[in-house]
C-alpha positions in Angstrom: 76.9 127.7 107.3 77.2 125.8 104.1 74.6 126.3 101.5 74.2 125.6 97.8 76.7 128.4 97.1 79.5 126.7 98.9 78.9 123.3 97.5 77.8 124.2 94.0 80.1 123.4 91.1 80.9 126.7 89.6 83.8 127.9 87.5 85.5 129.5 90.5 85.9 126.1 92.2 87.7 124.8 89.0 90.3 127.6 88.9 93.7 126.0 89.5 95.8 129.1 89.0 97.0 129.4 92.6 97.2 125.7 93.4 100.0 123.3 93.9 99.1 119.7 93.0 100.9 116.4 93.7 100.3 113.3 91.7 101.3 109.8 92.8 101.2 107.3 89.8 101.5 103.5 90.2 103.7 102.0 87.4 101.9 98.6 87.4 99.8 98.5 84.2 102.0 101.4 83.1 100.4 101.8 79.7 97.1 102.6 81.4 98.5 104.7 84.2 100.6 106.8 81.8 97.4 107.5 79.8 95.7 108.4 83.1 98.6 110.8 83.9 98.6 112.4 80.5 94.8 113.2 80.7 95.1 114.4 84.3 98.1 116.5 83.5 96.5 118.1 80.5 93.4 118.9 82.4 95.3 120.5 85.3 97.1 122.7 82.8 93.8 123.6 81.1 92.3 124.6 84.5 95.1 127.0 85.1 97.6 125.0 87.3 101.1 126.1 86.4 103.5 123.4 85.2 106.0 124.3 87.9 103.2 123.6 90.5 102.6 120.0 89.5 104.8 117.3 91.1 104.7 113.7 89.8 106.0 110.8 91.8 105.9 107.2 90.6 105.6 104.1 92.7 105.7 100.4 91.9 102.0 99.7 92.4 98.6 100.7 93.8 99.5 99.5 97.3 102.4 101.8 97.5 100.4 104.9 96.5 99.0 105.8 100.0 102.4 105.8 101.7 103.8 108.4 99.3 100.5 110.4 99.4 100.9 110.6 103.2 104.6 111.7 102.9 103.6 114.4 100.4 100.6 115.5 102.5 102.7 115.8 105.6 105.1 118.2 103.8 102.2 120.6 103.6 103.4 121.8 100.2 100.4 120.7 98.3 96.8 122.0 98.0 95.6 118.6 96.8 96.9 115.3 95.7 95.9 112.8 93.0 96.3 109.0 93.1 96.6 107.3 89.8 96.7 103.5 89.3 95.1 100.6 87.6 94.1 97.3 89.2 92.7 94.7 86.8 90.9 91.6 88.1 92.9 88.4 87.8 92.1 84.8 88.8 92.9 85.2 92.5 91.7 87.2 95.6 94.7 89.6 95.1 92.5 92.0 93.1 90.1 92.6 96.0 92.9 93.0 98.5 94.8 95.5 96.4 91.6 97.4 95.4 90.3 97.6 99.0 93.5 98.4 100.7 94.7 101.1 98.2 91.3 102.8 98.3 91.1 102.7 102.0 94.6 104.0 102.3 93.9 107.0 100.1 90.8 107.9 102.2 92.7 107.4 105.4 95.5 109.7 104.3 93.1 112.4 103.2 91.2 112.3 106.5 94.3 112.1 108.7 96.1 115.0 106.9 93.1 117.1 105.9 94.4 117.0 102.4 92.0 116.5 99.4 92.9 113.4 97.5 91.4 112.6 94.1 91.4 108.8 93.8 91.7 107.7 90.2 93.0 104.2 90.9 91.0 102.2 88.4 89.5 98.9 89.4 88.4 97.0 86.3 87.5 93.5 85.2 89.8 93.6 82.1 92.2 95.8 80.1 89.4 96.9 77.7 87.5 98.5 80.6 90.6 100.2 81.9 91.4 101.7 78.4 87.8 102.9 78.1 88.1 104.8 81.3 91.7 106.0 81.4 91.2 109.5 79.8 87.9 110.4 81.4 89.1 109.3 84.9 92.4 111.2 84.5 90.5 114.4 83.6 88.0 113.8 86.4 90.8 113.4 89.0 92.2 116.8 88.0 88.8 118.4 88.3 88.1 116.8 91.7 91.5 117.8 93.1 91.1 121.4 92.1 87.5 121.7 93.2 88.2 120.1 96.6 91.2 122.2 97.2 89.3 125.4 96.5 86.3 124.2 98.5 88.5 123.4 101.5 90.1 126.8 101.2 86.6 128.5 101.1 85.3 126.8 104.2 88.7 126.8 106.0 
């Protein structure tokens, strides 16, 4: 049975010492996604994940992220995965399509493979909003990945 103890956010759940983490980073809006990666990477290290246990793969854009997440999840080498990207609203419907499909793809991969995926694909109205969120969301993604990997291990 799951109680407050299993779902509470304690320091044990943010211990990354034994974890192997994969990161898929979209290159579109690369200045932002590089900053997301840098913040995420630094937080993973700060939470104990060893450098040798972090794998980074880059893809052209957010729509390509789920396919590589799935390929990595199916290798069964990773305790958790992280999706990094940035979609900025333009003048066409393309924003909604990319945002919806990339988000749904990440969720689908997670559920199909039973692999925690921290989704830090930013969806913003403009570059200023993306820049304002890039560091915090990068750190958040690292924390979510570690917590979910540990929680899944605990209840597994």
